[in-house]
C-alpha positions as CSV (number, residue, x, y, z in Angstrom):
1,X,-5.9,27.5,21.5
2,X,-3.9,24.9,19.4
3,X,-4.1,22.4,22.3
4,X,-7.9,22.8,22.6
5,X,-8.4,22.2,18.9
6,X,-6.1,19.1,19.1
7,X,-8.1,17.8,22.0
8,X,-11.4,18.3,20.2
9,X,-10.0,16.5,17.1
10,X,-8.8,13.6,19.2
11,X,-12.1,13.4,21.0
12,X,-14.0,13.2,17.7
13,X,-11.7,10.5,16.3
14,X,-12.0,8.4,19.5
15,X,-15.8,8.7,19.7
16,X,-16.5,8.1,16.1
17,X,-18.7,5.0,15.6
18,X,-17.4,2.1,13.6
19,X,-15.2,-1.0,13.7
20,X,-11.6,-1.4,12.8
21,X,-9.7,-4.6,12.0
22,X,-6.0,-5.0,11.5
23,X,-4.9,-8.1,9.8
24,X,-1.6,-9.6,8.5
25,X,-0.8,-10.6,5.0
26,X,0.0,-14.3,4.4
27,X,2.4,-13.5,1.6
28,X,5.3,-11.5,3.1
29,X,6.7,-9.2,0.5
30,X,4.5,-10.6,-2.3
31,X,1.2,-9.3,-3.5
32,X,-1.8,-11.2,-2.3
33,X,-5.0,-12.0,-4.2
34,X,-7.3,-10.4,-1.7
35,X,-9.5,-7.5,-2.8
36,X,-11.6,-5.0,-0.8
37,X,-15.3,-5.9,-0.8
38,X,-17.6,-3.7,-2.7
39,X,-18.1,-0.3,-1.1
40,X,-15.4,-1.1,1.5
41,X,-12.4,1.1,2.3
42,X,-9.1,0.0,3.8
43,X,-6.0,1.9,4.7
44,X,-2.8,-0.1,4.5
45,X,0.8,0.6,5.3
46,X,4.1,-1.1,4.5
47,X,7.7,-0.7,5.5
48,X,10.4,-1.9,3.2
49,X,14.1,-1.7,3.9
50,X,17.1,-1.9,1.6
51,X,20.7,-2.0,2.8
52,X,23.9,-2.0,0.7
53,X,22.1,-1.9,-2.7
54,X,23.4,-0.5,-6.0
55,X,26.9,-1.9,-5.3
56,X,27.5,0.3,-2.3
57,X,27.7,-1.3,1.1
58,X,27.0,2.0,2.9
59,X,23.6,3.0,1.3
60,X,20.5,2.5,3.3
61,X,16.8,3.2,2.4
62,X,13.6,2.7,4.3
63,X,10.4,3.2,2.4
64,X,7.2,3.8,4.4
65,X,4.2,3.3,2.1
66,X,0.5,4.2,2.7
67,X,-2.4,3.3,0.5
68,X,-6.1,4.1,0.6
69,X,-8.0,1.2,-1.1
70,X,-11.6,1.3,-2.3
71,X,-13.7,-1.7,-3.3
72,X,-15.4,-0.8,-6.5
73,X,-16.9,-4.2,-7.0
74,X,-16.3,-7.5,-5.1
75,X,-13.6,-8.3,-7.7
76,X,-12.1,-4.8,-8.4
77,X,-10.1,-2.6,-6.0
78,X,-8.7,0.8,-6.7
79,X,-5.8,2.0,-4.5
80,X,-4.1,5.3,-4.1
81,X,-0.5,4.6,-2.8
82,X,2.0,7.1,-1.4
83,X,5.6,6.4,-0.5
84,X,7.9,8.2,1.9
85,X,11.6,7.4,1.9
86,X,14.3,7.8,4.5
87,X,17.8,7.5,3.0
88,X,21.3,7.5,4.4
89,X,24.8,6.9,3.0
90,X,28.4,7.6,3.9
91,X,28.6,10.4,1.3
92,X,25.3,12.3,2.0
93,X,23.3,13.6,4.9
94,X,20.3,11.5,6.0
95,X,17.0,12.7,4.4
96,X,13.3,12.0,4.6
97,X,11.1,12.8,1.7
98,X,7.8,12.2,0.0
99,X,8.9,10.0,-2.9
100,X,6.0,8.7,-5.0
101,X,2.2,8.8,-5.4
102,X,-0.1,7.1,-7.8
103,X,-3.1,4.9,-8.6
104,X,-3.4,1.1,-8.8
105,X,-6.1,-1.3,-9.9
106,X,-6.4,-4.9,-8.8
107,X,-8.9,-7.2,-10.5
108,X,-9.5,-10.7,-9.1
109,X,-10.5,-13.0,-11.9
110,X,-12.6,-15.3,-9.6
111,X,-15.1,-14.7,-6.8
112,X,-13.8,-14.0,-3.4
113,X,-17.0,-15.3,-1.7
114,X,-15.9,-18.1,0.7
115,X,-18.7,-20.4,-0.6
116,X,-18.1,-19.8,-4.4
117,X,-14.4,-19.2,-4.4
118,X,-12.2,-21.8,-6.2
119,X,-9.0,-23.0,-4.6
120,X,-6.9,-21.2,-7.2
121,X,-7.3,-17.4,-7.4
122,X,-5.6,-15.3,-10.1
123,X,-5.4,-11.5,-9.9
124,X,-4.3,-8.8,-12.3
125,X,-2.6,-5.7,-11.0
126,X,-1.8,-2.5,-12.8
127,X,-0.2,0.5,-11.1
128,X,1.1,3.9,-12.3
129,X,3.2,6.0,-9.9
130,X,4.7,9.4,-10.3
131,X,8.1,10.2,-8.8
132,X,7.9,13.4,-6.8
133,X,11.7,14.2,-7.0
134,X,12.1,13.4,-10.7
135,X,9.0,15.2,-12.0
136,X,9.3,13.7,-15.5
137,X,9.5,10.1,-14.3
138,X,6.5,7.8,-14.4
139,X,6.7,4.3,-13.0
140,X,4.3,1.7,-14.6
141,X,3.9,-1.7,-12.8
142,X,2.0,-4.7,-14.0
143,X,1.7,-8.1,-12.3
144,X,-0.2,-11.4,-12.5
145,X,-0.6,-12.7,-9.0
146,X,-1.9,-16.2,-8.0
147,X,-2.7,-17.9,-4.8
148,X,-4.1,-21.3,-3.8
149,X,-5.7,-22.7,-0.7
150,X,-5.5,-26.3,0.4
């Protein structure tokens, strides 16, 4: 029974109409100034790895982040990020856990229309995340991001 349901779900997902596009970011680990177009939705994922941090050479973390992003206007995007963390060290067992979730707003101060967009594009970013493991911890992030085209 479980196999039949899985097959039906897979068939529905494969036959659903629509287009998908996967693109790369031009900014590496930095935030870009792109926003999702109005009424658009994107799902992004990131992988970040840290080795030997906090003064210990044997601590390793890999963060796998997912984010659903919604274009409210052509200049404002609201995102809902989630982070999963795999950690390992010489003094503890490896672990995989749901680490953080939150909400993020990105506002591009200039148009992103290719015809009207200026060569310099600033963006404001504000994010609030809640740490799942430390329930009373709230992480607030604020950034000013800028990019230029030549």
